[in-house]
C-alpha positions, -999 to 999 in steps of 0.1 A, spaced: -1 3 2 27 22 10 49 14 -22 17 25 -41 11 59 -24 47 66 -35 45 59 -71 9 82 -73 30 106 -55 57 104 -82 32 103 -109 17 134 -94 50 149 -92 55 141 -126 29 157 -141 33 189 -121 71 192 -131 57 185 -168 31 211 -165 51 238 -154 79 231 -177 52 231 -207 42 264 -190 78 281 -193 80 271 -226 52 288 -236 59 317 -218 94 320 -231 84 314 -268 57 336 -263 84 365 -253 107 353 -285 79 357 -306 59 383 -297 58 412 -325 76 443 -304 55 467 -321 52 508 -308 17 509 -326 5 494 -291 16 460 -285 49 470 -264 24 501 -247 7 473 -234 27 449 -224 51 474 -210 21 481 -187 25 450 -166 60 461 -159 49 496 -141 55 493 -103 22 484 -89 2 516 -83 23 544 -92 8 560 -126 -13 586 -116 -20 601 -152 -35 573 -178 -34 588 -210 -55 564 -234 -66 565 -268 -52 559 -303 -14 569 -318 -20 607 -315 -16 598 -274 18 577 -275 29 600 -305 21 636 -287 23 632 -253 58 631 -244 61 612 -206 97 621 -204 89 657 -201 57 649 -179 81 638 -157 109 655 -158 96 693 -157 67 684 -138 71 656 -116 37 635 -134 39 603 -131 25 594 -166 18 567 -189 8 563 -224 -16 531 -226 -27 535 -264 -25 517 -295 -29 531 -332 -65 539 -342 -77 522 -310 -115 529 -310 -136 531 -280 -147 498 -273 -112 486 -273 -103 517 -249 -130 512 -228 -114 473 -219 -78 490 -215 -92 512 -190 -106 482 -173 -68 462 -176 -52 488 -168 -69 493 -133 -60 461 -121 -28 466 -115 -33 508 -110 -48 532 -89 -50 561 -115 -62 596 -106 -70 611 -138 -75 594 -169 -70 616 -203 -94 603 -234 -83 612 -270 -110 615 -293 -92 608 -327 -105 576 -335 -143 576 -331 -142 608 -353 -123 597 -380 -132 562 -382 -170 550 -381 -168 509 -386 -182 491 -359 -153 467 -362 -120 483 -375 -96 456 -383 -68 476 -399 -49 473 -362 -68 451 -344 -36 428 -340 -19 457 -324 -46 466 -303 -52 426 -291 -20 413 -288 0 428 -259 -26 422 -234 -28 394 -211 -52 367 -214 -81 368 -193 -118 373 -194 -112 406 -201 -92 405 -232 -122 379 -244 -141 407 -242 -123 426 -261 -120 402 -288 -159 399 -290 -169 435 -289 -134 439 -319 -143 411 -343 -171 392 -359 -174 355 -343 -163 340 -376 -132 356 -375 -119 352 -335 -97 327 -348 -74 350 -364 -64 370 -338 -68 346 -302 -49 330 -290 -20 357 -297 2 330 -308 -12 325 -340 -8 362 -352 30 358 -348 41 317 -347 54 318 -382 82 345 -371 110 320 -374 124 338 -401 122 368 -386 142 366 -355 168 387 -344 191 400 -316 171 420 -303 141 392 -297 166 371 -283 178 401 -259 138 408 -253 140 371 -240 165 377 -212 152 412 -205 117 419 -206 118 436 -174 135 466 -189 97 476 -199 90 490 -165 116 520 -179 91 521 -211 64 546 -202 44 543 -240 57 575 -257 75 570 -292 83 602 -303 88 610 -342 117 627 -358 103 636 -388 90 670 -404 64 673 -429 49 706 -435 14 708 -429 -16 737 -441 -31 750 -405 -69 738 -406 -97 764 -408 -127 753 -384 -159 766 -392 -183 736 -383 -209 743 -355 -231 717 -362 -229 684 -342 -235 648 -348 -216 622 -369 -212 600 -341 -214 560 -342 -240 546 -319 -212 518 -309 -187 546 -299 -215 567 -283 -223 536 -258 -189 530 -253 -181 561 -244 -209 562 -217 -194 532 -205 -161 549 -199 -175 578 -184 -200 555 -159 -167 534 -149 -142 561 -140 -170 575 -120 -175 542 -102 -138 541 -97 -137 575 -86 -114 586 -114 -114 621 -129 -120 621 -166 -105 644 -187 -117 640 -228 -90 657 -252 -87 664 -290 -51 662 -299 -31 692 -324 -34 672 -359 -51 688 -396 -84 680 -382 -115 685 -408 -152 697 -407 -166 659 -406 -145 655 -373 -156 685 -359 -189 674 -364 -183 646 -341 -161 668 -315 -190 691 -312 -212 664 -303 -190 650 -279 -189 685 -264 -227 683 -256 -220 647 -238 -191 662 -217 -213 694 -203 -242 670 -202 -221 646 -181 -201 672 -163 -167 663 -175 -142 685 -187 -133 685 -224 -108 703 -245 -104 697 -284 -70 715 -284 -69 722 -325 -85 760 -317 -56 765 -292 -21 763 -320 -12 799 -309 -17 791 -274 4 762 -278 32 774 -304 24 752 -327 40 758 -361 29 743 -389 61 744 -410 83 724 -381 62 701 -359 44 677 -375 56 642 -390 26 641 -408 -14 653 -411 -22 632 -382 10 633 -354 33 661 -339 68 652 -342 91 655 -312 94 694 -312 57 695 -315 53 668 -288 70 687 -263 49 720 -272 14 698 -262 29 682 -238 37 715 -219 1 729 -229 -14 695 -214 5 699 -181 -4 733 -175 -40 722 -180 -35 689 -157 -22 710 -127 -49 739 -134 -76 714 -134 -66 685 -110 -46 679 -81 -18 657 -95 13 650 -71 51 657 -80 67 623 -75 105 632 -82 125 618 -59 100 595 -41 106 558 -35 94 535 -63 98 558 -90 127 556 -102 119 538 -133 106 573 -148 143 587 -140 154 562 -164 127 567 -189 140 605 -194 171 595 -199 165 571 -224 143 594 -240 171 623 -241 195 600 -256 174 585 -286 163 617 -291 198 630 -292 208 602 -313 231 583 -288 204 554 -286 180 539 -308 164 524 -281 131 533 -263 139 513 -235 
């Protein structure tokens, strides 16, 4: 009897070791093969490496967030511990699940929500950048719910599990992939900001639209969900439109969102009316018609910081224990911009 009991223990231990080895192997393969894209995947992955409950201001939305809001400057000049938790062309239904995801790990005081995507993109399913919005998030019911909101059921297998989107990268692997396999913890130093260094001359838009409308029903529903969730969590919500070459169709939507904000008593700022106040130079400060370059992002970030500090009680965390990664992040951005390094984390 004792011998049989010993055999069972050994078998159970062998199964446990096998399962543990399988989990570790799958995790290692995921870290090796995953796409290292700064269009949203790395922003999502790096969120999990941030010191818990240190992010005071979360920036949510499209690439306008991680291209236009300089978290290094917010930290260095104002002591604001902020994170750009965003992805390319992110619709509001995905932003809603991003908000729920980050609140599992952080206790933000303010959420800044970019509204470019609901103004520019009207389809209920936006597939072009879906992989960049999905792949960085850990497996959870929250992720499955986001997939359900983002894709028609017959297409789930194209995006889930995430490994199906990059399992064939064998021939594309580089030394950077191998390095990331052993140094993922460096993502703690990445705060989402991805500066663009190019310059593309733009023409200042002439804004005349006074009517409101144009927002899809799905976008308006999820905007309401975001508003309700932030109120439930006692988080202050600040709605913004970052500087870009907008048009009357977009402004129609922003006018409707302004009405919603006033009704819900939420702060809203469409900053395309404040180009002069920001000092935006249309010959120097854009990298394309939708994104600011590094110089433009610094001007906008200074403007945004003044807005945030005038409206909300946001602490200065400089010198505080547990915030060392923001110092490292600021130095990394300085080195990247100066050409000393080509790495963002």
